[in-house]
N, C-alpha and C positions, 0 to 999 in steps of 0.2 A: 441522484447519483446512485451508482450500483456498486457492489462490493469490489469489483475490479478497479473502479475509479479510486476508492479508498485505498486499495492495495498499492496503486501507483503513487498516490500521495505519501503513503507510509514509507515506500521505498526511497522516495526523494528525501523525506525527512530523516531517514536513517543514514543517508549518505552511501548506501550500498550500491547504488546505480545512478547514473546521470544521463547517459545517452539512451536514445530510444532502443538501440540494439541491446545494450546492457540490461535495460528494463525488460525487454522481451525475453531474454534468457532467464533472468531472475524470476519472472512471473510464469515462465514456461508457456508463453503464448506466441503467436506469430507477430512479427514486427508490424504488420498492417493493423492488427488489433490495437497495438500500442499507439499507433498514429491516430486511430479513431478516438481512443480514450483521451489522448493528449489534446486533440482538437476540441473535444467537449470541455475539458478542464481549462483550456486556454480561453475559450469563450466565456467561462464562468469567472475568469480572472484568478484562477487558483494556481496556475503555473505560467512560467514564461519560457520561451524558446530562444536559444541563441545558437549560432553556428560555432562549432568548435574551431578555435583559431589554429589548432594544429592539424585539423583535417576538415576542410570546408564541407565535406559530404555528410559529416555527422551533425546531428542536432542535439544540443545539450538542454535538458529540461531543468528548470529551477522552480522551487516552491516559493510562492508569494506569501505575503502576510495573510491575504484572504485564504490561500490554500491551507495555511497552518490553522486558521479558524475552522475551516471546513473539516480538516482532519480531527481537530479536537471535538467537534460535534459528532463525527462518525464514531470516535472512540467512546464518547458518552453514551451514544445510542447502543453500541455494542455491549458496553458494560450493563446497561439496563436490560438488554436481552439476555445476557449471561445470568444476571440476577433472577430474572423470571424463569429461565430454564432450570436453574439449580436451586430454586426455592424448595425448601423442605429437606435438602441434603445437609448433613452436618459439615462443619468446617474441615474435619479430617478427610472426609470423602471428597469434598471440593478440591482440597489440596492435591490429593492423589489424581483426581481427574485432570487438573491443570498440568501436573507432571507428565501424565500419560500423553496428553495432547501435545505437549512440548516435544516429547520424544518422537511422536509420529510426524510432527511438523519438520523436525530436523532430519529424520530419515527420508522424508519426501523432498528434502532440499529446499523447502520453502522458508521465507524469512520469518523469524519468530516474532 
């Protein structure tokens, strides 16, 4: 899995987006990229696809139990990398860094 796969799983888990079009807008990528990411995640059993009953042209993506497990593994790996990158920094500096990154993320319109 790549970071964009984890991002798609995180979006589904947050409830911020469900359709492939909504996900593309939220991730700021082309819809065709979302289709490719979703294809791969569906092959892994991490997501399911359903037609939107209100608009048969739309595909609604849902997170499976396996997808939640994969997302938890990704979060654990990300935490380990964060620990490694910030080793040697005191807690006050780490807190300021997290705050700064949260502001930059919000300004960029990315999910936090």
